[in-house]
C-alpha positions as CSV (number, residue, x, y, z in Angstrom):
1,M,41.1,1.8,0.7
2,S,39.0,-1.2,-0.3
3,L,37.1,-0.9,3.1
4,L,36.6,2.8,2.5
5,T,35.4,2.2,-1.0
6,G,33.1,-0.6,0.1
7,A,31.6,1.6,2.9
8,S,31.1,4.5,0.5
9,L,29.3,2.2,-1.9
10,A,27.2,0.8,0.8
11,F,26.2,4.3,1.9
12,A,25.4,5.4,-1.7
13,D,23.2,2.3,-2.1
14,S,21.3,2.9,1.1
15,Y,21.0,6.7,0.8
16,W,20.2,6.9,-2.9
17,F,19.9,3.7,-5.0
18,E,17.5,1.7,-2.9
19,K,15.2,4.7,-2.4
20,A,15.3,6.3,-5.8
21,F,15.0,3.2,-8.1
22,I,11.7,1.6,-7.4
23,E,11.3,-2.1,-8.2
24,V,8.0,-3.2,-9.8
25,N,6.8,-6.6,-8.6
26,E,4.0,-8.2,-10.6
27,F,1.8,-11.1,-9.5
28,F,-1.0,-13.1,-11.2
29,I,-3.8,-14.3,-8.9
30,G,-5.7,-17.4,-9.4
31,K,-6.1,-18.2,-13.1
32,A,-4.8,-14.8,-14.2
33,S,-1.9,-14.8,-16.6
34,S,-0.3,-12.5,-19.2
35,N,-2.6,-14.2,-21.7
36,T,-5.9,-13.7,-20.0
37,S,-8.2,-10.6,-19.6
38,N,-7.3,-9.2,-16.1
39,L,-8.1,-6.6,-13.7
40,K,-5.0,-4.7,-12.8
41,F,-4.5,-3.3,-9.3
42,V,-1.4,-1.4,-8.1
43,Q,-0.4,-1.0,-4.5
44,V,1.5,2.2,-3.5
45,S,2.4,2.4,0.2
46,D,4.3,4.5,2.7
47,L,5.3,7.4,0.5
48,H,6.0,9.6,3.5
49,L,5.9,12.7,1.3
50,Q,8.2,15.5,2.4
51,S,9.0,16.8,-1.1
52,I,8.4,15.7,-4.6
53,K,11.6,14.2,-5.9
54,S,12.6,12.8,-9.4
55,Y,11.7,9.2,-8.4
56,H,8.2,10.4,-7.4
57,K,7.8,11.8,-10.9
58,K,9.1,8.6,-12.5
59,L,6.6,6.7,-10.3
60,V,3.8,8.8,-11.6
61,N,4.9,8.3,-15.2
62,K,4.9,4.5,-14.5
63,L,1.5,4.6,-13.0
64,N,0.1,6.6,-15.9
65,K,1.5,4.1,-18.4
66,L,0.2,1.1,-16.5
67,K,-3.3,2.5,-16.4
68,P,-4.4,0.2,-13.6
69,D,-8.0,-0.3,-12.8
70,I,-7.4,0.8,-9.2
71,I,-4.5,2.2,-7.3
72,F,-4.5,1.2,-3.7
73,L,-2.8,3.8,-1.3
74,T,-2.2,1.7,1.8
75,G,-1.3,4.4,4.4
76,D,1.5,6.8,5.5
77,I,1.3,8.8,2.3
78,C,1.8,11.9,4.4
79,D,3.4,12.1,7.8
80,R,3.3,15.8,8.6
81,K,0.1,17.9,8.4
82,R,2.1,20.7,6.8
83,Y,2.7,18.4,3.8
84,L,-0.9,17.9,2.8
85,N,-0.3,20.1,-0.2
86,L,2.3,17.5,-1.4
87,V,-0.4,14.9,-1.5
88,D,-2.4,17.2,-3.6
89,E,0.5,17.8,-5.9
90,F,1.6,14.2,-6.2
91,L,-2.0,13.0,-7.0
92,S,-2.6,15.8,-9.4
93,S,0.0,14.3,-11.7
94,I,-1.7,10.9,-11.9
95,D,-4.4,10.4,-14.5
96,N,-7.6,11.4,-12.8
97,N,-9.4,8.7,-14.7
98,I,-7.6,6.1,-12.7
99,K,-9.6,5.1,-9.7
100,K,-7.9,5.3,-6.3
101,V,-8.7,3.9,-2.8
102,A,-6.8,5.0,0.2
103,I,-6.6,4.1,3.9
104,L,-4.9,5.8,6.9
105,G,-1.6,4.8,8.3
106,N,-0.1,5.4,11.7
107,W,1.4,8.6,10.6
108,E,-1.7,10.2,9.3
109,N,-3.3,9.5,12.6
110,K,-0.3,10.5,14.7
111,C,0.7,13.7,13.1
112,G,-2.5,15.6,13.8
113,L,-3.5,15.8,10.1
114,D,-7.1,17.0,9.5
115,I,-8.5,13.7,8.2
116,E,-11.5,15.5,6.5
117,A,-9.1,17.8,4.7
118,L,-7.2,14.8,3.6
119,R,-10.4,13.1,2.4
120,S,-11.3,16.3,0.5
121,V,-7.9,16.2,-1.3
122,Y,-8.4,12.5,-2.1
123,Q,-11.9,13.1,-3.5
124,K,-10.5,15.8,-5.7
125,H,-8.4,13.2,-7.4
126,N,-10.9,10.3,-7.8
127,C,-9.8,8.7,-4.6
128,D,-12.0,7.2,-1.9
129,L,-10.6,7.3,1.7
130,L,-12.0,4.2,3.6
131,V,-11.9,4.3,7.3
132,N,-13.6,1.1,8.8
133,E,-15.9,0.8,5.8
134,S,-16.4,-1.2,2.6
135,K,-17.2,-0.1,-0.9
136,K,-18.2,-2.0,-3.9
137,F,-16.9,-1.2,-7.4
138,I,-17.9,-2.7,-10.8
139,I,-15.0,-2.8,-13.3
140,K,-15.1,-4.4,-16.7
141,G,-18.2,-6.4,-15.5
142,T,-16.4,-7.7,-12.4
143,S,-17.4,-6.7,-8.9
144,I,-14.8,-5.8,-6.3
145,N,-15.6,-5.0,-2.7
146,V,-12.8,-3.0,-1.0
147,T,-12.6,-2.8,2.7
148,G,-10.4,-0.2,4.4
149,I,-9.4,-0.6,8.1
150,D,-8.2,2.3,10.3
151,D,-4.6,1.9,11.5
152,L,-3.9,-0.7,14.2
153,V,-1.3,1.3,16.2
154,E,-2.5,4.9,16.1
155,G,-6.1,4.6,14.9
156,R,-9.3,2.8,15.9
157,P,-9.5,-0.2,13.7
158,D,-12.9,-2.1,13.6
159,F,-13.0,-4.9,11.0
160,V,-16.5,-5.9,12.2
161,S,-17.9,-2.4,11.6
162,A,-16.0,-2.1,8.4
163,V,-17.7,-5.2,6.8
164,S,-21.1,-4.4,8.3
165,N,-22.0,-2.9,4.9
166,Y,-20.1,-5.6,2.9
167,I,-21.9,-6.5,-0.3
168,S,-21.1,-9.9,-1.9
169,A,-18.7,-9.5,-4.8
170,D,-16.4,-11.4,-7.2
171,Y,-13.5,-10.3,-5.2
172,H,-12.9,-8.9,-1.7
173,I,-9.7,-7.0,-1.0
174,V,-9.0,-5.6,2.5
175,L,-6.5,-2.7,3.0
176,A,-4.9,-2.6,6.4
177,H,-1.8,-0.5,6.9
178,C,-0.3,-2.7,9.7
179,P,0.1,-6.3,8.7
180,A,-0.6,-7.6,12.3
181,Q,-4.2,-6.6,11.5
182,R,-4.4,-9.8,9.5
183,D,-4.4,-11.8,12.7
184,V,-7.4,-9.9,13.9
185,I,-9.2,-10.3,10.5
186,Q,-8.6,-14.1,10.7
187,Q,-10.5,-14.2,14.1
188,Q,-13.3,-12.0,12.9
189,M,-13.9,-12.7,9.2
190,R,-16.3,-15.6,10.0
191,D,-18.3,-16.3,6.8
192,I,-17.1,-13.2,4.9
193,P,-14.6,-14.2,2.2
194,V,-11.4,-12.3,1.9
195,D,-9.3,-12.8,-1.2
196,L,-6.3,-10.7,-0.3
197,V,-5.1,-8.3,2.5
198,L,-2.7,-5.6,1.4
199,S,-0.4,-3.9,4.0
200,G,2.6,-1.8,4.3
201,H,4.1,-0.2,7.4
202,T,7.3,-2.3,7.8
203,H,9.3,-0.8,5.0
204,G,10.6,-4.3,4.7
205,G,12.7,-3.6,7.7
206,Q,14.2,-0.5,5.9
207,I,17.6,-1.6,7.1
208,N,18.0,-5.3,6.4
209,I,21.5,-6.8,6.8
210,L,21.7,-10.4,5.7
211,G,18.2,-11.0,7.0
212,Y,18.8,-9.1,10.2
213,T,16.5,-6.1,10.8
214,P,17.5,-3.9,13.7
215,F,14.1,-2.2,13.9
216,V,10.6,-3.3,13.0
217,P,7.7,-1.0,13.9
218,S,5.0,-1.9,16.4
219,G,2.1,-3.4,14.4
220,S,4.2,-5.5,12.2
221,G,3.5,-8.7,14.0
222,D,5.3,-11.6,12.5
223,Y,5.3,-10.0,9.1
224,L,8.1,-8.2,7.3
225,K,7.7,-8.1,3.5
226,G,6.2,-10.0,0.6
227,W,3.8,-12.8,0.5
228,Y,2.2,-14.7,3.4
229,K,0.1,-17.6,2.1
230,D,0.3,-20.0,5.1
231,S,-3.4,-19.4,5.9
232,I,-6.5,-17.5,4.8
233,P,-6.6,-14.7,4.0
234,H,-3.4,-14.4,2.0
235,L,-1.4,-11.2,2.9
236,Y,1.0,-9.2,0.9
237,V,3.3,-6.7,2.8
238,S,4.7,-3.9,0.6
239,K,8.1,-2.5,1.3
240,G,6.7,0.9,0.3
241,I,8.4,3.9,-1.2
242,G,9.6,6.3,1.5
243,T,11.6,6.1,4.7
244,T,11.0,7.1,8.3
245,V,13.3,8.1,11.1
246,L,16.5,7.6,8.9
247,P,16.5,8.6,5.2
248,L,18.1,5.2,4.4
249,R,17.2,1.9,2.9
250,F,19.6,-1.1,2.9
251,G,18.6,-4.6,1.7
252,S,15.0,-3.4,1.3
253,R,14.5,-1.6,-2.0
254,A,11.5,0.6,-2.5
255,E,8.7,-1.1,-4.5
256,I,5.2,-1.0,-6.0
257,A,3.3,-4.2,-6.4
258,I,0.9,-5.1,-9.3
259,F,-1.8,-7.6,-8.8
260,N,-3.7,-9.2,-11.7
261,F,-7.0,-10.8,-11.1
262,P,-8.9,-12.7,-13.7
263,Q,-11.8,-10.7,-15.1
264,K,-15.3,-12.0,-14.6
265,T,-18.5,-11.1,-16.4
266,N,-21.2,-12.8,-14.3
267,S,-21.8,-9.9,-11.9
């Protein structure tokens, strides 16, 4: 009976708890702290929207309460072209005054989604879709250059092209769905500073049993989840929200990440 109970609890955890209860991980970059004036960026990754569930609504409420300066959507928001309407529905619930920046993941490229239709939906909700391009924003007197790279596995990533219109800024954040893209960036960044690379894709392994992950998708490289600060640029890999292939998570709870950067006023 105890084995059956344990198995039932494990299944309930993987099928429901680790997907439906999203952890919030908050980080302070550089001299930022809870006592300083900060820019607040939130990363939301790998939603894999197939329906709008209660935890999506709770996520929206959380985002609206946080009122971040930018929400970064780092790919695989939608994995079927017939679900584009769900992207519209999800974003319509988020305060339209909150700036959003999105990139493509492997699934947006793979599923035959009309990218221009997706771009139109994003634009409707104050969201820029960046595909191998950079854009500069001024927020609270601080300049932020955001570079978005096409997906490494199913897209046509081109970091050199993406930064060809790079404009010097206080901060430079690169969005790249597959974390292995960091290795390419390291080879090609040259004299362009990169403060942080944000990726998703891995789902933290999705099934993670005492450190053993049976499956990690192509494009993950040597990265699984969390921080990688062994070299420049620093990388954060989000475990994301949704699931793929199997509707299960174990040892890899869904998450959003908050990044606080110190505000600057010299731009």
